[in-house]
C-alpha positions in Angstrom: -61.6 -94.6 -32.2 -62.1 -98.3 -32.6 -63.2 -101.3 -30.5 -60.3 -103.6 -29.9 -59.9 -107.3 -29.1 -56.2 -107.5 -27.9 -53.8 -110.2 -26.9 -55.7 -113.0 -28.6 -58.4 -113.0 -26.0 -61.2 -115.5 -27.1 -64.6 -114.0 -27.5 -67.2 -115.4 -25.1 -69.7 -118.0 -26.3 -73.3 -117.0 -26.6 -73.8 -113.3 -27.1 -70.5 -112.8 -28.9 -71.5 -115.4 -31.5 -75.0 -113.9 -31.9 -73.6 -110.7 -33.6 -75.8 -108.6 -35.9 -74.2 -105.8 -37.8 -75.2 -103.0 -40.3 -73.0 -100.5 -42.0 -74.5 -97.2 -43.1 -73.4 -93.8 -44.4 -75.0 -90.8 -42.8 -74.0 -87.6 -40.9 -71.1 -87.2 -43.3 -69.4 -90.4 -42.1 -69.4 -94.2 -42.2 -71.6 -95.6 -39.5 -71.3 -99.0 -37.8 -74.2 -100.5 -35.8 -73.7 -103.8 -33.9 -75.9 -105.8 -31.5 -74.9 -108.9 -29.6 -77.5 -111.5 -28.6 -80.3 -109.9 -30.5 -83.1 -112.0 -32.1 -83.8 -109.7 -35.0 -82.2 -107.2 -37.4 -85.2 -105.0 -36.9 -83.5 -103.2 -34.0 -80.6 -102.3 -36.4 -83.0 -101.2 -39.1 -84.9 -99.0 -36.7 -81.6 -97.5 -35.3 -80.6 -96.7 -38.8 -83.9 -95.1 -39.5 -83.6 -93.0 -36.3 -80.2 -91.7 -37.4 -81.6 -90.8 -40.8 -84.7 -89.1 -39.3 -82.6 -86.9 -37.0 -80.2 -86.0 -39.8 -83.2 -85.0 -41.9 -84.1 -82.5 -39.1 -80.7 -81.3 -38.0 -78.4 -81.2 -41.1 -77.2 -78.0 -42.7 -75.7 -79.8 -45.7 -79.0 -80.2 -47.6 -81.5 -77.8 -49.1 -84.2 -78.7 -46.6 -84.2 -79.4 -42.9 -85.6 -77.8 -39.7 -82.3 -76.2 -39.0 -81.9 -75.0 -42.6 -85.4 -73.4 -42.3 -84.3 -71.6 -39.1 -81.2 -70.3 -40.9 -83.2 -69.2 -44.1 -85.5 -67.1 -41.9 -82.7 -65.4 -40.0 -83.5 -61.7 -39.5 -87.0 -62.2 -40.8 -89.3 -64.4 -38.7 -89.3 -67.3 -36.1 -89.6 -70.9 -37.3 -91.6 -73.5 -35.5 -89.8 -76.9 -35.3 -90.3 -80.3 -33.7 -89.8 -80.7 -30.0 -86.6 -82.7 -30.4 -85.0 -80.0 -32.6 -86.2 -77.2 -30.4 -84.7 -78.8 -27.2 -81.4 -79.5 -28.9 -81.1 -76.1 -30.4 -82.0 -74.4 -27.1 -79.3 -76.5 -25.3 -76.7 -75.8 -27.9 -77.3 -72.0 -27.7 -77.3 -72.1 -23.9 -73.9 -73.8 -24.0 -72.6 -71.3 -26.6 -73.4 -68.5 -24.2 -70.9 -69.9 -21.8 -68.0 -69.1 -24.3 -65.8 -72.1 -23.6 -65.3 -72.9 -27.3 -68.5 -74.5 -28.4 -70.6 -72.1 -30.5 -73.7 -73.4 -32.3 -73.9 -70.1 -34.3 -70.5 -71.0 -36.0 -72.3 -71.7 -39.3 -71.2 -68.5 -41.2 -67.6 -69.3 -40.5 -68.0 -73.0 -41.4 -69.6 -72.1 -44.7 -66.9 -69.5 -45.4 -64.0 -72.0 -44.9 -65.8 -75.1 -46.1 -63.0 -77.3 -44.7 -63.8 -81.0 -45.4 -65.6 -80.1 -48.7 -64.3 -79.9 -52.2 -64.6 -76.1 -52.4 -62.7 -75.4 -49.2 -60.6 -72.2 -49.2 -58.6 -69.9 -47.0 -60.8 -66.7 -46.7 -59.5 -63.2 -46.4 -59.3 -61.5 -43.0 -61.9 -59.1 -44.2 -64.3 -61.9 -45.0 -63.6 -63.5 -41.6 -64.2 -60.2 -39.7 -67.5 -59.8 -41.5 -68.7 -63.3 -40.4 -67.7 -62.8 -36.8 -70.5 -60.3 -36.3 -72.9 -63.2 -37.1 -71.8 -65.8 -34.5 -73.3 -64.1 -31.4 -75.3 -66.7 -29.4 -77.1 -63.9 -27.6 -79.0 -63.0 -30.8 -81.3 -66.0 -30.7 -84.9 -65.9 -29.4 -86.9 -68.9 -28.2 -90.6 -69.3 -27.7 -91.4 -72.3 -25.5 -95.1 -72.0 -26.2 -94.9 -72.7 -29.9 -91.4 -74.2 -30.1 -90.1 -71.6 -32.4 -86.6 -70.3 -32.9 -85.6 -66.9 -34.3 -82.1 -65.8 -35.4 -82.4 -62.1 -35.0 -79.8 -61.0 -37.6 -79.9 -61.8 -41.3 -77.1 -64.1 -42.3 -76.9 -65.9 -38.9 -76.6 -69.7 -39.2 -77.0 -72.5 -36.7 -74.6 -75.5 -37.2 -75.2 -78.3 -34.7 -72.2 -80.4 -36.0 -70.5 -80.1 -32.7 -73.3 -81.7 -30.7 -75.7 -83.6 -33.0 -73.8 -86.9 -33.3 -73.7 -87.3 -29.5 -77.4 -86.5 -29.2 -78.3 -89.0 -32.0 -76.1 -91.8 -30.5 -77.9 -91.4 -27.2 -81.3 -91.7 -28.9 -80.2 -95.0 -30.5 -79.1 -96.3 -27.0 -82.5 -95.2 -25.6 -84.3 -97.2 -28.3 -82.2 -100.3 -27.7 -82.6 -100.0 -24.0 -86.3 -99.7 -24.4 -86.4 -102.9 -26.5 -84.3 -104.9 -24.0 -81.2 -105.1 -26.1 -78.3 -106.2 -23.8 -75.1 -105.3 -25.6 -74.1 -103.3 -28.7 -71.9 -100.7 -30.3 -72.8 -97.4 -32.1 -70.0 -96.0 -34.1 -70.8 -92.6 -35.7 -67.3 -91.8 -36.8 -65.5 -90.1 -33.8 -68.4 -90.9 -31.5 -68.4 -94.4 -30.1 -71.0 -95.7 -27.7 -70.6 -99.0 -26.0 -74.0 -100.3 -24.8 -74.2 -102.8 -21.9 -71.4 -105.2 -20.8 -69.0 -106.4 -23.5 -69.5 -110.0 -24.6 -66.1 -110.0 -26.2 -63.9 -110.4 -23.1 -64.1 -112.5 -20.0 -64.1 -109.4 -17.8 -67.1 -108.0 -19.6 -65.3 -104.7 -20.3 -64.8 -103.1 -23.7 -61.5 -102.2 -25.3 -61.7 -98.8 -26.9 -58.8 -97.7 -29.1 -57.4 -94.2 -29.2 -56.9 -93.3 -32.8 -53.4 -92.5 -34.1 -53.8 -88.9 -35.3 -51.0 -89.3 -37.8 -52.4 -92.3 -39.7 -55.7 -93.3 -41.4 -58.7 -94.2 -39.2 -58.5 -97.6 -37.6 -54.9 -97.4 -36.3 -54.9 -97.3 -32.5 -52.0 -96.0 -30.3 -53.6 -97.1 -27.0 -56.3 -99.2 -25.7 -58.7 -98.3 -22.8 -60.3 -101.1 -20.8 -63.7 -99.8 -19.6 -67.3 -100.7 -19.0 -70.4 -99.3 -20.8 -69.2 -96.0 -22.1 -69.4 -93.2 -24.7 -66.0 -92.3 -26.2 -65.9 -89.0 -28.2 -62.9 -87.5 -29.9 -62.2 -84.0 -31.1 -59.1 -84.0 -33.3 -57.4 -81.9 -36.0 -56.6 -85.0 -38.2 -60.1 -85.8 -39.6 -60.7 -82.7 -41.8 -58.1 -80.2 -42.9 -57.1 -77.9 -45.7 -53.6 -77.7 -47.1 -52.7 -74.2 -48.6 -49.3 -72.6 -49.2 -47.5 -75.1 -47.0 -49.9 -74.6 -44.1 -52.5 -77.1 -42.8 -55.8 -75.6 -41.5 -58.0 -78.0 -39.5 -61.8 -77.8 -39.1 -62.2 -76.8 -35.5 -62.9 -73.1 -35.8 -62.6 -70.5 -33.0 -65.6 -68.2 -32.9 -63.6 -65.5 -31.2 -60.9 -65.2 -34.0 -62.6 -66.9 -37.0 -59.6 -69.1 -37.6 -58.8 -72.7 -36.6 -58.0 -73.0 -32.9 -54.3 -73.3 -32.4 -52.7 -75.2 -29.6 -50.4 -78.2 -28.9 -53.1 -80.9 -29.2 -53.7 -83.4 -31.9 -56.8 -84.8 -30.2 -58.7 -85.2 -26.9 -61.0 -88.1 -26.1 -63.7 -88.0 -23.5 -65.1 -91.0 -21.7 -68.6 -90.4 -20.3 -72.0 -92.1 -19.8 -73.8 -90.0 -22.4 -72.4 -89.3 -25.8 -73.8 -85.7 -25.9 -71.7 -84.9 -22.8 -68.7 -86.3 -24.6 -69.3 -83.9 -27.5 -69.6 -80.9 -25.2 -66.5 -81.8 -23.1 -64.2 -82.6 -26.0 -64.8 -79.1 -27.2 -64.2 -77.6 -23.8 -60.9 -79.4 -23.3 -59.7 -79.0 -26.9 -60.1 -75.3 -26.6 -58.5 -75.3 -23.2 -55.6 -77.2 -24.8 -54.8 -79.0 -21.5 -56.5 -80.5 -18.5 -58.7 -78.0 -16.6 -58.5 -77.8 -12.8 -61.7 -79.2 -11.3 -62.9 -80.5 -14.6 -65.8 -82.9 -14.2 -65.7 -82.5 -10.4 -68.9 -83.8 -8.9 -70.0 -85.2 -12.3 -70.0 -89.0 -11.9 -71.2 -89.4 -15.5 -67.9 -88.0 -16.8 -65.3 -90.8 -16.4 -62.1 -89.2 -17.8 -60.1 -88.0 -20.8 -57.0 -88.8 -22.8 -55.1 -85.9 -24.5 -52.7 -86.6 -27.4 -50.3 -83.8 -28.1 -48.0 -82.9 -31.0 -45.0 -84.4 -29.2 -46.6 -87.9 -29.4 -47.4 -87.9 -25.7 -50.6 -89.1 -24.1 -51.9 -87.5 -20.9 -54.5 -89.5 -18.9 -57.0 -87.6 -16.7 -59.6 -89.3 -14.5 -59.1 -92.8 -15.8 -57.1 -95.4 -13.9 -53.6 -95.6 -15.4 -53.9 -99.4 -15.3 -56.9 -99.3 -17.7 -54.7 -97.8 -20.5 -52.4 -100.0 -22.6 -50.0 -98.3 -24.9 -49.9 -100.0 -28.3 -47.5 -97.8 -30.4 -44.0 -97.4 -29.0 -43.5 -94.2 -30.9 -45.9 -92.6 -28.4 -45.3 -92.2 -24.6 -47.6 -91.8 -21.6 -46.9 -88.8 -19.4 -46.5 -89.4 -15.7 -49.1 -87.9 -13.4 
């Protein structure tokens, strides 16, 4: 996803000219942090430090982190962690027990496939079946008294890749809000958080681009006009493995051990909190289509846009007038 300034609209004076920006690489992606109307780069520096601190705690792609320590102790003993890590792990496991597609114990399968890494491979069915026994979210024990987590079976592995970015983006917004920052953007690569009202347009609304799943990042097929929002996308185009004429994407199904197969290229959730976007993109991607009653009685979930393999967009929840098609090779389905 990208932010957009379409139709030659002039940026507003004042806040838009007082733009502060930092690029960063963390969480396995390129990160963009932008503030408008801020009097100091300190708020960007601290946001970058927050991102790094949370990655240090939550990553599984390094030798040491709190989550790695939990995984290394699987089947042996509980591991005490920080309050933030404990709360996020407990939420992730609770969601996993609902079996809608999200599974925080997917680690053994992720490490088996390694899609997105240089040593990616297509494993044998026997290897997959062996790992499936290790992705049971009911085999996790929590101790609220000492904030410890215990994976009960040796070989189990937590992987918070499906929820951590949203959690971290929300913490950056919390920090900026606490410091009185009026408007900004957090782009964590697939997770976009628009803070406050947009200073870039006269209507004070943001323009969020829906990524073309068939081209490199930065090419939008549609624009969504919306107020302060988180926009999170799950798609099959970011990481994949090509083998014997078949493309395997990185969204693995904990029930089968293989990439989830359906007619979707991507689904984007628009919500108040980025962590909710993370959760709901997984729910709807695994459903493969709009879900009856989805987000009912949840005012913090604004809507979704599906992009299918027939180059069609389906809009759910958002006003049709808020979406502008930019690529004529795609079409918007009627309600």
